[in-house]
GUBA-961240 format. One line per field, with one value per residue (C-alpha): residue number from 1; residue in three letters; x, y, z. Coordinates in pm, 1 decimal. Layout:
BEGIN
nr: c(NUM, ...)
rest: c(ALA, ...)
px: c(X, ...)
py: c(Y, ...)
pz: c(Z, ...)
This chain:
BEGIN
nr: c(1, 2, 3, 4, 5, 6, 7, 8, 9, 10, 11, 12, 13, 14, 15, 16, 17, 18, 19, 20, 21, 22, 23, 24, 25, 26, 27, 28, 29, 30, 31, 32, 33, 34, 35, 36, 37, 38, 39, 40, 41, 42, 43, 44, 45, 46, 47, 48, 49, 50, 51, 52, 53, 54, 55, 56, 57, 58, 59, 60, 61, 62, 63, 64, 65, 66, 67, 68, 69, 70, 71, 72, 73, 74, 75, 76, 77, 78, 79, 80, 81, 82, 83, 84, 85, 86, 87, 88, 89, 90, 91, 92, 93, 94, 95, 96, 97, 98, 99, 100, 101, 102, 103, 104, 105, 106, 107, 108, 109, 110, 111, 112, 113, 114, 115, 116, 117, 118, 119, 120, 121, 122, 123, 124, 125, 126, 127, 128, 129, 130, 131, 132, 133, 134, 135, 136, 137, 138, 139, 140, 141, 142, 143, 144, 145, 146, 147, 148, 149, 150, 151, 152, 153, 154, 155, 156, 157, 158, 159, 160, 161, 162, 163, 164, 165, 166, 167, 168, 169, 170, 171, 172, 173, 174, 175, 176, 177, 178, 179, 180, 181, 182, 183, 184, 185, 186, 187, 188, 189, 190, 191, 192, 193, 194, 195, 196, 197, 198, 199, 200, 201, 202, 203, 204, 205, 206, 207, 208, 209, 210, 211, 212, 213, 214, 215, 216, 217, 218, 219, 220, 221)
rest: c(MET, GLY, GLY, VAL, ASP, GLY, PRO, LEU, ARG, VAL, ALA, ILE, ALA, ASP, ASP, ALA, MET, LEU, LEU, ARG, GLU, GLY, ILE, GLN, LYS, VAL, LEU, GLU, ASP, ALA, GLY, LEU, ASP, VAL, VAL, ALA, SER, VAL, GLY, THR, ALA, ASP, GLU, LEU, ILE, ASP, VAL, VAL, ALA, ALA, ASP, GLY, LEU, ASP, VAL, ALA, VAL, LEU, ASP, ILE, ARG, MET, PRO, PRO, SER, HIS, THR, ASP, GLU, GLY, ILE, VAL, ALA, LEU, GLU, ARG, LEU, ARG, ALA, ASP, GLY, SER, ASP, ILE, GLY, VAL, LEU, LEU, LEU, SER, MET, TYR, ALA, THR, PRO, GLU, TYR, ALA, LEU, ARG, VAL, MET, GLY, ALA, GLY, SER, GLY, THR, GLY, TYR, LEU, LEU, LYS, GLU, ARG, VAL, SER, GLU, PRO, GLN, THR, LEU, VAL, ARG, ALA, VAL, GLU, THR, VAL, ALA, ALA, GLY, GLY, SER, VAL, VAL, ASP, PRO, GLU, VAL, VAL, GLU, GLN, LEU, VAL, LYS, ARG, SER, ARG, ALA, ASP, ASP, PRO, LEU, ALA, ARG, LEU, THR, GLU, ARG, GLU, ARG, ALA, VAL, LEU, GLU, LEU, MET, ALA, GLN, GLY, TYR, SER, ASN, SER, GLY, ILE, ALA, GLN, THR, LEU, PHE, LEU, GLY, LEU, LYS, THR, VAL, GLU, THR, HIS, VAL, ARG, SER, ILE, LEU, GLN, LYS, LEU, GLY, LEU, GLU, GLU, SER, PRO, GLU, HIS, HIS, ARG, ARG, VAL, LEU, ALA, VAL, LEU, ALA, LEU, LEU, GLY, GLU, ARG)
px: c(0.0, 101.7, 235.6, 478.1, 707.8, 572.7, 265.7, -79.7, -125.8, -460.2, -665.1, -943.3, -1244.3, -1491.5, -1623.3, -1578.1, -1214.6, -1211.9, -1334.2, -1072.5, -804.9, -935.7, -934.2, -587.3, -449.8, -599.1, -456.0, -114.3, -86.5, -140.1, 146.8, -56.7, 47.5, -223.3, -115.0, -419.5, -705.9, -976.1, -1326.1, -1521.3, -1575.0, -1457.0, -1125.7, -1093.5, -1147.0, -871.2, -632.0, -692.6, -637.3, -312.5, -154.2, -145.8, -325.4, -429.6, -739.3, -986.2, -1183.0, -1472.0, -1798.7, -2118.3, -2283.6, -2068.7, -2110.2, -2287.3, -2610.7, -2507.0, -2688.6, -2488.0, -2177.6, -1946.0, -2127.6, -2142.1, -1764.3, -1723.2, -1938.4, -1737.2, -1411.4, -1537.2, -1678.5, -1333.7, -1175.5, -1015.4, -971.3, -863.2, -1004.6, -1292.0, -1432.5, -1752.3, -1840.0, -2187.5, -2359.6, -2653.0, -2704.5, -2886.0, -2941.8, -3010.7, -2673.9, -2501.3, -2656.3, -2522.2, -2177.3, -2167.9, -2308.0, -1994.8, -1797.9, -1504.2, -1269.6, -1550.1, -1686.1, -1964.2, -1888.8, -2056.7, -1860.3, -1877.1, -1623.4, -1360.3, -1349.5, -1265.0, -917.9, -877.6, -1214.2, -1137.7, -785.6, -899.4, -1171.5, -918.4, -680.4, -964.4, -1084.2, -723.2, -682.8, -997.8, -1230.9, -1573.5, -1686.1, -2033.7, -2091.8, -2230.7, -2524.3, -2632.7, -2593.0, -2812.7, -3088.2, -3091.8, -3090.3, -3401.4, -3568.1, -3507.4, -3826.7, -3906.3, -3897.6, -3562.5, -3269.8, -3104.0, -3367.2, -3194.7, -2882.0, -2813.0, -2741.2, -2369.3, -2371.1, -2547.2, -2280.6, -2011.5, -2188.1, -2220.7, -1844.8, -1786.4, -1990.6, -1759.4, -1457.2, -1316.3, -1109.6, -1171.4, -884.9, -1024.6, -1367.0, -1209.2, -1034.7, -1344.4, -1582.2, -1321.2, -1353.7, -1104.7, -1014.2, -1143.8, -1474.5, -1508.2, -1427.7, -1702.0, -1950.4, -1858.1, -1908.7, -2244.9, -2351.7, -2264.3, -2447.4, -2761.6, -2771.3, -2740.1, -2411.6, -2235.3, -1879.9, -1862.5, -1570.1, -1769.9, -1860.8, -1690.4, -1907.7, -1818.6, -1933.3, -2254.3, -2316.9, -2282.3, -2517.2, -2766.7, -2738.2, -2804.7, -3124.9, -3003.0, -3100.1)
py: c(0.0, 358.7, 553.5, 270.9, 260.2, 571.0, 785.1, 637.6, 522.4, 634.9, 578.6, 818.7, 732.0, 993.6, 1068.7, 1443.6, 1520.1, 1856.9, 1700.6, 1425.8, 1689.8, 1880.7, 1571.4, 1479.9, 1823.9, 1816.1, 1471.7, 1538.5, 1868.4, 1661.0, 1429.1, 1136.7, 953.8, 950.5, 666.1, 650.2, 873.7, 706.7, 776.1, 455.5, 205.4, -81.0, 97.3, 146.9, -226.5, -304.1, -58.9, -213.4, -563.1, -464.0, -248.6, -273.1, 42.5, 173.2, 373.3, 416.6, 741.5, 711.9, 871.0, 679.5, 770.7, 693.7, 556.1, 370.7, 420.4, 699.2, 532.6, 328.8, 213.3, 324.3, 122.8, -179.1, -147.8, -136.5, -447.4, -627.5, -541.6, -673.6, -987.5, -1048.6, -1020.9, -678.2, -476.7, -159.2, 158.3, 289.2, 641.8, 700.8, 1055.3, 1181.8, 1506.1, 1411.5, 1304.2, 977.3, 770.2, 451.0, 477.9, 543.6, 227.0, 18.9, 169.9, 103.8, -244.4, -329.6, -337.2, -145.0, 68.2, 243.6, 596.9, 809.0, 1177.6, 1461.2, 1600.9, 1948.6, 1828.0, 1837.4, 2210.9, 2125.8, 1971.1, 1864.5, 1684.9, 1499.2, 1400.5, 1285.1, 1070.7, 909.5, 838.9, 699.8, 444.0, 351.3, 261.1, 46.9, 306.7, 418.3, 767.1, 906.7, 1265.9, 1478.4, 1591.0, 1230.4, 1159.2, 1458.7, 1340.6, 993.4, 1111.2, 1319.0, 1006.7, 807.4, 684.0, 753.8, 383.3, 334.7, 223.6, 552.9, 728.9, 585.0, 788.2, 1113.6, 1425.3, 1388.3, 1018.5, 1102.4, 1362.8, 1100.7, 850.5, 1105.5, 1165.1, 789.9, 779.4, 1041.8, 820.4, 990.7, 785.0, 817.9, 1066.7, 1264.5, 1274.1, 1392.5, 1679.8, 1779.1, 1777.4, 1906.8, 1597.7, 1376.2, 1050.9, 840.2, 1029.2, 949.1, 583.5, 578.4, 731.5, 477.3, 186.4, 329.9, 373.3, 13.3, -115.8, 90.1, -29.6, -390.1, -452.9, -737.4, -854.0, -1073.5, -1216.7, -1171.5, -803.0, -475.5, -310.3, 44.8, -26.3, -184.6, 122.5, 344.7, 115.5, 157.7, 531.8, 489.7, 300.4, -51.6, -199.9)
pz: c(0.0, -52.8, 239.4, 329.2, 26.2, -142.6, -204.5, -254.4, -614.7, -757.0, -1073.5, -1175.2, -1394.0, -1516.8, -1863.6, -1804.0, -1884.5, -1708.6, -1385.1, -1412.1, -1453.0, -1153.6, -933.7, -1054.3, -968.7, -618.6, -546.6, -698.2, -509.1, -192.5, -287.0, -421.6, -738.1, -1007.5, -1234.8, -1464.5, -1578.6, -1789.9, -1916.8, -1845.2, -1566.8, -1788.1, -1846.7, -1472.6, -1411.9, -1664.6, -1495.2, -1152.8, -1292.8, -1463.7, -1194.5, -816.6, -706.0, -366.8, -460.8, -746.0, -767.3, -1010.1, -1112.9, -1043.2, -1375.1, -1677.9, -2030.8, -2170.9, -1973.3, -1733.5, -1444.4, -1193.2, -1383.5, -1102.8, -838.1, -1068.2, -1110.0, -730.8, -692.0, -964.0, -790.0, -457.0, -620.0, -770.5, -426.2, -471.1, -151.3, -330.6, -177.8, -391.8, -370.7, -571.6, -680.1, -766.8, -863.4, -642.0, -280.8, -350.6, -33.7, -229.7, -402.3, -70.7, 73.7, -216.3, -176.2, 199.0, 142.6, -56.7, 268.4, 408.9, 205.1, 19.7, 5.0, -145.6, -194.7, -381.8, -674.9, -525.3, -267.7, -542.8, -472.0, -108.4, -147.5, 214.9, 214.4, -107.9, -5.0, 340.6, 179.6, -56.2, 232.0, 445.2, 188.3, 110.8, 478.0, 473.2, 622.3, 503.4, 398.1, 333.6, 226.4, 513.4, 296.6, 244.6, 615.2, 696.2, 460.7, 607.4, 966.8, 889.7, 748.6, 1066.1, 1227.8, 1593.6, 1678.7, 1507.3, 1731.3, 1640.5, 1850.3, 2158.2, 2090.5, 2266.7, 2062.7, 2131.0, 2035.1, 1708.9, 1634.4, 1697.0, 1470.8, 1189.8, 1203.6, 1202.2, 879.4, 732.7, 799.6, 1109.3, 1351.9, 1726.2, 1752.1, 1459.1, 1624.3, 1948.1, 1770.5, 1573.3, 1871.3, 2119.2, 2337.4, 2513.3, 2337.7, 2628.3, 2613.9, 2243.9, 2308.3, 2572.4, 2327.0, 2059.0, 2299.8, 2402.4, 2037.9, 1952.4, 2260.4, 2193.1, 1832.4, 1948.4, 1770.6, 1946.9, 1887.2, 1577.8, 1375.5, 1053.8, 1075.9, 1151.6, 1416.7, 1314.8, 959.2, 1089.3, 1303.5, 997.5, 805.0, 1087.9, 1045.4, 674.9, 737.3, 665.3, 1000.6)
């Protein structure tokens, strides 16, 4: 993986050349190595198969149908056993798409394209999925929280616990949450334990409880 022997190695797929160039500039300015820039999901799949990459950044809607090609590519990669970090970009905050992305497992993210104009947000998302974390755009998180039903397990969370969970959904580590909310690390760890308990997420060798907690936030449970 990048960061051990060198910078993260990234491939970009989007049918809009100007957007690809913008993403490439942001990532290269941050010290990442963009090794490929292509216009279709199929080309992206070929690049991943031919070259050991750390992250793929790709549009959700690409040729030929401009519907969900990016998510289909993610699902193909996971079905083939690839654990490459995958960050999906979209013009729209579509909860259903976010659920499919999160359902693909760890090392995945769903971000609005407007975040390309926020270099730190984009770079942090790429680094998070490369490290096996999960990222969901804050706008999507906000929509899904509003859709939560009163009898949902999320209703058991305190306001502070919900804030912690929303940051977990954005890919923050416990230390990152502590810095963002101006809390002590032990306090954050206590909140995380409480969140997992209230959502009924027991220890399991088959599931990552933090990912399951985020899926609960996204309405999967």
